[in-house]
Each structure stands twice: as C-alpha cells, then as structure tokens.
C-alpha positions as a Markdown table, in Angstrom:
| # | Residue | x | y | z |
|---|---|---|---|---|
| 1 | Unk | -6.5 | 14.7 | 3.9 |
| 2 | Unk | -6.1 | 14.2 | 0.1 |
| 3 | Unk | -3.2 | 16.6 | 0.1 |
| 4 | Unk | -1.4 | 14.6 | 2.8 |
| 5 | Unk | -2.0 | 11.3 | 1.0 |
| 6 | Unk | -0.6 | 12.8 | -2.2 |
| 7 | Unk | 2.5 | 14.0 | -0.2 |
| 8 | Unk | 3.1 | 10.5 | 1.1 |
| 9 | Unk | 2.8 | 9.1 | -2.4 |
| 10 | Unk | 5.3 | 11.7 | -3.7 |
| 11 | Unk | 7.8 | 11.1 | -0.9 |
| 12 | Unk | 7.6 | 7.3 | -1.2 |
| 13 | Unk | 8.2 | 7.8 | -5.0 |
| 14 | Unk | 11.3 | 9.9 | -4.3 |
| 15 | Unk | 12.6 | 7.3 | -1.9 |
| 16 | Unk | 11.9 | 4.5 | -4.4 |
| 17 | Unk | 13.9 | 6.3 | -7.1 |
| 18 | Unk | 16.8 | 6.9 | -4.7 |
| 19 | Unk | 16.9 | 3.3 | -3.5 |
| 20 | Unk | 16.1 | 1.4 | -6.6 |
| 21 | Unk | 16.8 | 3.8 | -9.5 |
| 22 | Unk | 13.2 | 3.9 | -10.6 |
| 23 | Unk | 9.8 | 4.7 | -9.2 |
| 24 | Unk | 6.6 | 2.6 | -9.7 |
| 25 | Unk | 4.2 | 5.0 | -8.0 |
| 26 | Unk | 4.7 | 8.5 | -9.4 |
| 27 | Unk | 7.1 | 9.3 | -12.2 |
| 28 | Unk | 9.3 | 11.8 | -10.4 |
| 29 | Unk | 11.8 | 12.1 | -13.2 |
| 30 | Unk | 12.1 | 11.3 | -16.9 |
| 31 | Unk | 15.0 | 8.9 | -16.3 |
| 32 | Unk | 13.8 | 5.5 | -15.1 |
| 33 | Unk | 16.1 | 2.6 | -15.1 |
| 34 | Unk | 14.4 | -0.6 | -16.5 |
| 35 | Unk | 14.2 | -3.9 | -14.7 |
| 36 | Unk | 16.0 | -6.0 | -17.2 |
| 37 | Unk | 18.4 | -8.1 | -15.1 |
| 38 | Unk | 18.3 | -11.8 | -14.4 |
| 39 | Unk | 15.4 | -13.3 | -12.3 |
| 40 | Unk | 16.1 | -13.6 | -8.6 |
| 41 | Unk | 16.5 | -17.1 | -7.1 |
| 42 | Unk | 13.2 | -18.5 | -6.1 |
| 43 | Unk | 11.1 | -16.0 | -8.0 |
| 44 | Unk | 11.1 | -16.9 | -11.7 |
| 45 | Unk | 9.5 | -14.5 | -14.1 |
| 46 | Unk | 10.6 | -11.3 | -12.3 |
| 47 | Unk | 13.3 | -9.3 | -14.0 |
| 48 | Unk | 15.6 | -7.3 | -11.7 |
| 49 | Unk | 17.5 | -4.1 | -11.3 |
| 50 | Unk | 20.7 | -3.5 | -9.4 |
| 51 | Unk | 21.3 | 0.0 | -7.9 |
| 52 | Unk | 23.8 | 1.4 | -5.4 |
| 53 | Unk | 22.3 | 3.1 | -2.4 |
| 54 | Unk | 24.6 | 4.6 | 0.3 |
| 55 | Unk | 27.3 | 2.1 | -0.6 |
| 56 | Unk | 24.9 | -0.9 | -0.6 |
| 57 | Unk | 24.0 | -2.8 | -3.7 |
| 58 | Unk | 20.2 | -3.2 | -3.9 |
| 59 | Unk | 18.8 | -5.8 | -6.2 |
| 60 | Unk | 15.1 | -5.2 | -6.8 |
| 61 | Unk | 12.2 | -6.7 | -8.6 |
| 62 | Unk | 8.6 | -5.5 | -8.9 |
| 63 | Unk | 7.2 | -7.4 | -5.8 |
| 64 | Unk | 10.1 | -6.2 | -3.7 |
| 65 | Unk | 9.6 | -2.6 | -4.7 |
| 66 | Unk | 5.9 | -2.9 | -3.9 |
| 67 | Unk | 6.9 | -4.3 | -0.5 |
| 68 | Unk | 9.2 | -1.2 | 0.1 |
| 69 | Unk | 6.3 | 1.1 | -0.8 |
| 70 | Unk | 4.2 | -0.4 | 2.0 |
| 71 | Unk | 7.1 | -0.6 | 4.5 |
| 72 | Unk | 8.3 | 2.9 | 4.0 |
| 73 | Unk | 4.9 | 4.5 | 3.5 |
| 74 | Unk | 3.5 | 3.0 | 6.7 |
| 75 | Unk | 6.7 | 4.0 | 8.6 |
| 76 | Unk | 6.4 | 7.6 | 7.3 |
| 77 | Unk | 2.7 | 7.9 | 8.3 |
| 78 | Unk | 3.2 | 6.2 | 11.7 |
| 79 | Unk | 6.1 | 8.6 | 12.4 |
| 80 | Unk | 4.2 | 11.7 | 11.5 |
| 81 | Unk | 0.6 | 10.9 | 12.5 |
| 82 | Unk | 0.7 | 7.9 | 14.7 |
| 83 | Unk | 0.3 | 4.1 | 14.5 |
| 84 | Unk | -3.5 | 4.0 | 14.5 |
| 85 | Unk | -3.8 | 6.5 | 11.6 |
| 86 | Unk | -1.2 | 4.6 | 9.6 |
| 87 | Unk | -3.1 | 1.4 | 10.1 |
| 88 | Unk | -6.4 | 2.9 | 9.0 |
| 89 | Unk | -4.9 | 4.6 | 6.0 |
| 90 | Unk | -3.2 | 1.5 | 4.6 |
| 91 | Unk | -6.3 | -0.6 | 5.4 |
| 92 | Unk | -8.3 | 1.8 | 3.3 |
| 93 | Unk | -5.8 | 1.3 | 0.5 |
| 94 | Unk | -6.4 | -2.5 | 0.6 |
| 95 | Unk | -10.2 | -1.9 | 0.5 |
| 96 | Unk | -9.7 | 0.3 | -2.5 |
| 97 | Unk | -7.6 | -2.2 | -4.3 |
| 98 | Unk | -10.1 | -4.9 | -3.5 |
| 99 | Unk | -13.0 | -2.8 | -4.9 |
| 100 | Unk | -11.3 | -1.9 | -8.1 |
| 101 | Unk | -9.7 | -5.2 | -9.0 |
| 102 | Unk | -11.4 | -5.4 | -12.4 |
| 103 | Unk | -10.5 | -9.1 | -13.1 |
| 104 | Unk | -11.7 | -10.4 | -9.8 |
| 105 | Unk | -9.9 | -11.3 | -6.6 |
| 106 | Unk | -7.7 | -14.3 | -7.2 |
| 107 | Unk | -5.6 | -16.5 | -4.9 |
| 108 | Unk | -2.5 | -14.6 | -5.6 |
| 109 | Unk | -4.3 | -11.3 | -4.9 |
| 110 | Unk | -5.2 | -12.6 | -1.4 |
| 111 | Unk | -1.6 | -13.7 | -0.8 |
| 112 | Unk | -0.3 | -10.3 | -2.0 |
| 113 | Unk | -2.8 | -8.5 | 0.2 |
| 114 | Unk | -1.5 | -10.4 | 3.2 |
| 115 | Unk | 2.1 | -9.6 | 2.3 |
| 116 | Unk | 1.2 | -5.9 | 2.1 |
| 117 | Unk | -0.4 | -6.1 | 5.6 |
| 118 | Unk | 2.7 | -7.7 | 7.1 |
| 119 | Unk | 5.0 | -5.1 | 5.6 |
| 120 | Unk | 2.6 | -2.4 | 6.7 |
| 121 | Unk | 2.9 | -3.7 | 10.3 |
| 122 | Unk | 6.7 | -3.8 | 10.1 |
| 123 | Unk | 6.7 | -0.2 | 8.7 |
| 124 | Unk | 4.6 | 1.1 | 11.6 |
| 125 | Unk | 7.1 | -0.5 | 14.0 |
| 126 | Unk | 9.9 | 1.5 | 12.3 |
| 127 | Unk | 7.8 | 4.7 | 12.5 |
| 128 | Unk | 7.2 | 4.2 | 16.2 |
| 129 | Unk | 11.0 | 3.6 | 16.8 |
| 130 | Unk | 11.9 | 6.9 | 15.1 |
| 131 | Unk | 9.1 | 8.8 | 16.8 |
| 132 | Unk | 10.6 | 7.9 | 20.1 |
| 133 | Unk | 13.6 | 10.1 | 19.3 |
| 134 | Unk | 13.9 | 13.8 | 18.6 |
| 135 | Unk | 14.5 | 13.9 | 14.8 |
| 136 | Unk | 12.1 | 15.9 | 12.6 |
| 137 | Unk | 11.8 | 17.1 | 9.0 |
| 138 | Unk | 14.1 | 16.1 | 6.2 |
| 139 | Unk | 16.7 | 14.5 | 8.4 |
| 140 | Unk | 14.1 | 12.2 | 10.0 |
| 141 | Unk | 12.9 | 11.2 | 6.6 |
| 142 | Unk | 16.4 | 10.3 | 5.4 |
| 143 | Unk | 17.0 | 8.3 | 8.6 |
| 144 | Unk | 13.6 | 6.5 | 8.1 |
| 145 | Unk | 14.5 | 5.6 | 4.5 |
| 146 | Unk | 17.8 | 4.2 | 5.7 |
| 147 | Unk | 16.0 | 2.2 | 8.4 |
| 148 | Unk | 13.5 | 0.9 | 5.8 |
| 149 | Unk | 16.3 | -0.2 | 3.5 |
| 150 | Unk | 18.2 | -2.0 | 6.3 |
| 151 | Unk | 14.9 | -3.7 | 7.3 |
| 152 | Unk | 14.2 | -4.7 | 3.7 |
| 153 | Unk | 17.7 | -6.2 | 3.1 |
| 154 | Unk | 18.3 | -7.7 | 6.5 |
| 155 | Unk | 15.2 | -8.3 | 8.6 |
| 156 | Unk | 13.1 | -11.6 | 8.4 |
| 157 | Unk | 10.1 | -9.4 | 9.1 |
| 158 | Unk | 10.1 | -8.0 | 5.6 |
| 159 | Unk | 8.4 | -10.0 | 2.9 |
| 160 | Unk | 9.7 | -9.3 | -0.6 |
| 161 | Unk | 7.2 | -11.5 | -2.4 |
| 162 | Unk | 3.8 | -13.1 | -1.8 |
| 163 | Unk | 5.3 | -16.5 | -2.5 |
| 164 | Unk | 7.7 | -16.1 | 0.4 |
| 165 | Unk | 7.1 | -19.2 | 2.7 |
| 166 | Unk | 7.3 | -17.0 | 5.8 |
| 167 | Unk | 3.9 | -15.6 | 4.8 |
| 168 | Unk | 2.3 | -19.0 | 5.8 |
| 169 | Unk | 3.2 | -18.1 | 9.4 |
| 170 | Unk | 1.8 | -14.6 | 9.3 |
| 171 | Unk | -1.4 | -13.7 | 11.3 |
| 172 | Unk | -4.7 | -13.4 | 9.6 |
| 173 | Unk | -5.9 | -10.2 | 8.0 |
| 174 | Unk | -7.9 | -9.1 | 11.0 |
| 175 | Unk | -4.9 | -9.4 | 13.3 |
| 176 | Unk | -2.9 | -7.4 | 10.8 |
| 177 | Unk | -5.2 | -4.5 | 11.0 |
| 178 | Unk | -7.6 | -5.2 | 8.1 |
| 179 | Unk | -10.8 | -7.0 | 9.4 |
| 180 | Unk | -13.9 | -7.7 | 7.4 |
| 181 | Unk | -12.3 | -7.5 | 4.0 |
| 182 | Unk | -14.1 | -10.0 | 1.7 |
| 183 | Unk | -12.3 | -12.6 | -0.3 |
| 184 | Unk | -14.3 | -11.9 | -3.5 |
| 185 | Unk | -15.7 | -8.8 | -5.1 |
| 186 | Unk | -18.3 | -7.8 | -7.7 |
| 187 | Unk | -16.2 | -8.9 | -10.6 |
| 188 | Unk | -15.8 | -12.4 | -9.2 |
| 189 | Unk | -19.6 | -12.6 | -9.1 |
| 190 | Unk | -20.0 | -11.3 | -12.7 |
| 191 | Unk | -17.3 | -13.6 | -14.1 |
| 192 | Unk | -18.8 | -16.8 | -12.5 |
| 193 | Unk | -20.4 | -19.4 | -14.7 |
| 194 | Unk | -23.3 | -18.3 | -16.9 |
| 195 | Unk | -23.0 | -14.7 | -15.6 |
| 196 | Unk | -19.6 | -14.5 | -17.3 |
| 197 | Unk | -21.2 | -15.1 | -20.8 |
| 198 | Unk | -24.0 | -12.6 | -20.2 |
| 199 | Unk | -21.5 | -10.0 | -18.9 |
| 200 | Unk | -19.1 | -10.5 | -21.8 |
| 201 | Unk | -22.1 | -10.3 | -24.2 |
| 202 | Unk | -23.2 | -7.0 | -22.7 |
| 203 | Unk | -19.7 | -5.6 | -23.0 |
| 204 | Unk | -19.5 | -6.6 | -26.7 |
| 205 | Unk | -22.9 | -5.0 | -27.4 |
| 206 | Unk | -21.8 | -1.7 | -25.7 |
| 207 | Unk | -18.5 | -1.8 | -27.6 |
| 208 | Unk | -20.2 | -2.3 | -30.9 |
| 209 | Unk | -22.7 | 0.5 | -30.2 |
| 210 | Unk | -19.9 | 2.9 | -29.2 |
| 211 | Unk | -18.0 | 2.0 | -32.4 |
| 212 | Unk | -20.9 | 2.6 | -34.7 |
| 213 | Unk | -21.9 | 5.8 | -32.9 |
C-alpha cells in the first residue's frame, strides 16, 4: 500500500512539472521554475508562473497547483483502483492533514479542506470516464493528465482557490466523502486561552533545557 501511495505522489509530481514547470510534492528534478509573476485577478498575495503545456498557456499559483494535485491524483487512483478506494485514500489524506496541523485548524483550513474534497470528487469523475474505455499504461496516464488540465482550465467544477465563491454552493464534507472530520484538533485546544500560556511556557522550558544540555 505504501509503495502504491508513493507511486501516486511521484506520478502526480511528474505531471505537475510537465504542466506547470515546477513540482510542489516531490522534487523530481533540480530545475524548478519559481512563481514570481504578477498576482492573479481576485487572489492577491499569490505569485504566478506561466508555462506552456501542449500548446496551452497555463498560469498557475500555489492554490491552483494544489487543486491540480487533488484533481489528477484522485483521477489516477479512481482509474486504477476504483472510485471507492480513491475516495477513502484521499479522505485519509484530509484526516492526516487535520491531525498534523501544528498551528491549529483555522477558518481558511476548513475552506481549503472543502475545496480539496470538491476537486477530489471531480477527479474521481474523470477517472471513471477514462476507466470506461480501453486505454491502459502510460498512454492512459497521458490522456488523464490532458483531461485534468482541460478540466482545470475550462470546467466550473474545478476550484482553483478556497476563496472561490462557488465553494459556498458545494455540499458538506460528509456528502463529499469525508464524514466525521472534526473542525478543531489538539493544537486548537492547547492554544486556547490560559492553556496557550502554559503550553508556550512548557515549550520554552524544554528549549532552554535542550540548549543547556
């Protein structure tokens, strides 16, 4: 299982580099183009990168690249192992991100999580469409990348940013395949009120002890 997950991460990273000119998951090459272009309309604070992919100019920013990761990754797993497994695998990813969010789960984290789930669902739809045909292997992956790029650039189902207003019309997390995921984690509890001061004091004491040791 771990080997398959790693293969998905690797293949998504390869697709990212081909589509955007850089990879944000695994560094698949030493040459990574920086995101240093002007901010996109409606999303201030996000530098961009323009790249040519199969004759199409792709303008990317970090949130959009993350959306592609979920879109293509879900499509790939749904194509290879089925819709149900893809839904479970990417729901587990959201649980992992929730558990290891070391500054607590904030409002923007919840919006980003919902955006991810919407793009996961759209990706599974692409995977099902391709699975209905007879393509296999590398050719199928190339077609799926092209389908994902077309969806990303043209479909209203793809959400490039958690501030996209279409997210307000999206179903809840349970309907999107991720039920029972809490809105707060351990770090929210630790960082609340008086507990925050106690927690920070403990961290400082440990840091001092390690430094003197």
